[in-house]
C-alpha positions as CSV (number, residue, x, y, z in Angstrom):
1,M,0.1,-0.1,0.1
2,A,1.5,3.2,-1.2
3,N,1.4,6.2,1.3
4,S,-0.3,9.5,0.1
5,Y,0.6,12.7,1.6
6,H,-0.9,15.9,0.6
7,F,1.1,18.9,1.4
8,D,-0.4,22.4,0.8
9,D,0.7,25.9,1.9
10,E,-0.9,25.4,5.0
11,T,0.8,22.1,6.2
12,P,3.0,22.6,9.4
13,L,6.5,21.2,8.2
14,Y,9.3,23.2,9.3
15,V,10.9,23.5,12.6
16,I,12.0,27.0,13.9
17,S,15.6,26.7,12.8
18,I,14.7,25.4,9.3
19,A,12.0,28.2,8.8
20,A,14.4,30.9,10.2
21,Q,16.9,29.7,7.4
22,L,14.2,29.9,4.6
23,S,12.8,33.4,5.7
24,G,16.3,34.7,6.3
25,M,15.6,35.4,10.1
26,H,17.1,34.8,13.1
27,P,15.0,32.0,15.3
28,Q,14.7,34.5,18.3
29,T,13.0,37.1,15.6
30,L,10.4,34.3,14.6
31,R,9.8,33.6,18.3
32,Q,9.3,37.5,19.0
33,Y,6.7,37.6,15.6
34,D,5.0,34.4,17.2
35,R,4.3,36.4,20.3
36,M,3.1,39.5,18.3
37,G,0.6,37.6,16.1
38,L,2.6,38.2,12.8
39,V,2.9,34.5,12.7
40,S,0.9,31.6,14.1
41,P,2.8,28.4,13.8
42,D,1.2,25.4,14.8
43,R,2.5,23.5,18.0
44,T,3.7,19.9,18.3
45,G,2.8,18.0,21.5
46,G,6.1,19.0,23.0
47,H,4.7,22.7,22.3
48,N,7.9,23.3,19.7
49,R,6.7,25.6,16.7
50,L,6.1,24.0,13.4
51,Y,5.9,26.8,10.3
52,S,4.0,25.9,7.1
53,Q,5.0,27.5,3.6
54,R,2.2,30.2,4.3
55,D,4.2,31.5,7.4
56,I,7.4,31.4,5.6
57,N,6.0,33.5,3.0
58,R,4.5,35.7,5.4
59,L,7.8,36.2,7.4
60,R,9.3,36.9,4.3
61,T,6.6,39.6,3.6
62,V,7.5,41.2,7.0
63,A,11.0,41.2,6.2
64,A,10.3,42.8,3.0
65,L,8.0,45.7,4.6
66,S,10.6,45.8,7.1
67,A,13.5,46.5,4.9
68,E,11.0,49.3,3.3
69,G,11.2,51.2,6.8
70,I,7.9,50.3,7.6
71,T,7.4,49.6,11.5
72,L,5.9,46.2,13.2
73,A,2.8,48.1,13.9
74,G,2.4,49.2,10.3
75,I,3.1,45.5,8.9
76,V,0.5,44.4,11.4
77,R,-2.1,46.7,9.9
78,I,-0.9,45.8,6.2
79,L,-1.2,42.1,6.7
80,N,-4.5,42.6,8.6
81,L,-6.0,44.5,5.8
82,E,-4.5,42.2,3.2
83,E,-6.2,39.3,5.0
84,Q,-9.6,41.0,5.2
85,L,-9.2,42.1,1.2
86,E,-8.7,38.3,0.4
87,R,-11.9,37.5,2.5
88,A,-13.8,39.9,0.8
89,L,-12.6,38.9,-2.5
90,L,-13.6,35.2,-1.7
91,E,-16.8,36.1,-0.3
92,I,-17.9,38.3,-3.6
93,E,-16.6,34.9,-5.7
94,I,-18.6,32.9,-3.5
95,L,-21.8,35.5,-4.3
96,R,-21.0,35.6,-8.0
97,E,-21.3,31.7,-8.3
98,R,-24.4,31.6,-6.1
99,N,-25.9,34.5,-8.5
100,P,-24.5,34.8,-11.9
101,S,-26.6,37.1,-13.0
102,N,-25.0,39.9,-14.6
103,A,-28.1,42.5,-13.4
104,V,-26.5,45.7,-11.2
105,V,-29.0,47.7,-8.8
106,V,-27.9,51.2,-8.0
107,W,-29.5,52.7,-5.0
108,R,-29.1,56.3,-4.3
109,P,-30.0,57.1,-0.8
110,G,-32.4,60.1,-0.1
111,R,-33.8,59.7,-3.6
112,R,-38.0,58.6,-4.0
113,S,-39.3,57.4,-6.8
114,R,-42.4,59.0,-8.1
């Protein structure tokens, strides 16, 4: 019987030392970012952090924004807004699938039909 493993961007694979190498950061920086909520790696039974590819990509984004001079507070805000936008776009896509009509309804507040 062949083993079939499915790994996606959300699969926690990397211990902190590997995640630090892949992201170009020091392990202590990863711990700090975990405490700040910039990344949320999974935890093993022994409380070791396991990072996914999505976490690594996020850490690289944090590094790039930081290199541009953006503060950590600003980076948190940018990442939160990007997540909100991603969720909103997904919701729009779902709504379009439910109602494929191209009809547009325009509503103007304060105007009454006569």
